[in-house]
Phi, psi and omega in degrees: 000127183289136177285348182277350182280153176283182181241138174261116180260133176255106193250122175280139179236165186301149172287329181190311182282115184294343177294346180273000177287125184278150176302324179295320178297317179298316181298314181295313182296331179284333189258344178287165181274340182205144174245121175268117187241144179300318178218107185297327179292325180287321185279335183305314179298324177298314181293320177299320181303323182261012177067030181267121185251013181296137178300149181250147174224141183279134172219104183227181187297337183271340183235005189302313182298319180290322182287336183303316185302313181294320180293320179296323177299315181294318179296317181295331180277357176112354179281143175261143186231141174249137176253128176229154173253182181298325179196147176080206185269124178302155179077344177274088186064024178228165180298162174135340184302312184295322179294312181297316180299316180293320180300314180295322179296332180265012176074023179267133181291132178244123186239121176279137172247093190291159180179212186301145175209121189300318184292322180288320177300316180295315181299322183294336184247002189280333183080013175260160179306129186242002181285333178219126181211164180233128176260121183254358180064215179274135175283161177304145182289324181280138188299315183300316179291324180295312180297319179300317180291318179300323181296332177289345182256005187304321184261008180294125184271345179278157175299133182258136182233132182229153164259150177211148179280151183300323183284353179242357190297320180292316178299321181296312180297321178298316178293323178298319179297323179293318186278315187263347183104141185296336185265001178296134180287143181206164181224136170254124174247116189238136175054048183302135180071001182262177185303319184258033178305133179221131173234108188237126180245146181187184167288165177299322177297317180295321178295322177298315178297320181296318178293320181292333186291338183209115183299333180295336179289347179263015180249150176111195180254132191241141164241129176248127180243133187234129177298138179291168177294115188273354175232133175256156183307130179192180185285332184280148177275163177303310182298320180294318179296319178296320180298316179296317180297320180300319179294314184290321183287348173289335185246340188232155171299158186303317182298316179291321179297319180294320180296317180290320178296327178296321178293325183285317189265337186083003177278166180288139182301317182298320179296318180290324177298314178296323178297317180296320178295319179300316179298317182294316180294326181294335182274344185261000000 
């Protein structure tokens, strides 16, 4: 790797609360020669707030492939560039993949400047199993395609995480209730780090009712988190597995109870562990 080449920095910026901007992010954005931003009009006020005067260049989903060539030329000539998205960590459902991939292919150093990320922030506060999860981004806008995709996830045992637009959030939750069952546990995390931040957990049916009860709840930026399928196909019934877990968790820690229940029922330990946590959370 040539020492004469610039560095591409991937810089996380606040989701909403400017207090979440790291000093390192401010330093990097102040010292690079160019900032590639998803929306220059959106990012300009943020940079002004922190006194950052670095020139801006647009890099979004419609021009990324075309913009890559010019950015790579500058990096190869020794200029350092920072990539930012409208909010949070770039490339997490935001533009940047093609630029990062091309930079690495050309031997340009890529350095992450970590910080806020909506899906991780939501997961940390949701109260759902967080040791294993799947991020699905935005679901298809059309209902038929959305339902079809959700059906492919019906048996997924890991916690599922989605982003959703405000004008589709109620339809999305309604479709989830149809596919996964009205009683599946889920969490809506709305407007994270902002004034009207809301983290609300319920069954999918309950979340639908909650959204319908107040139109203001359907506004903002949404993360939807869905408990994974806690039972995989096996000989034991749902009720029987729960009965065994209730007995075991009275005497044993959740992990040990799940391991022993797996031996008794033939079900997967992770599925039983998630079931035990669900039972425990439902009582609190």
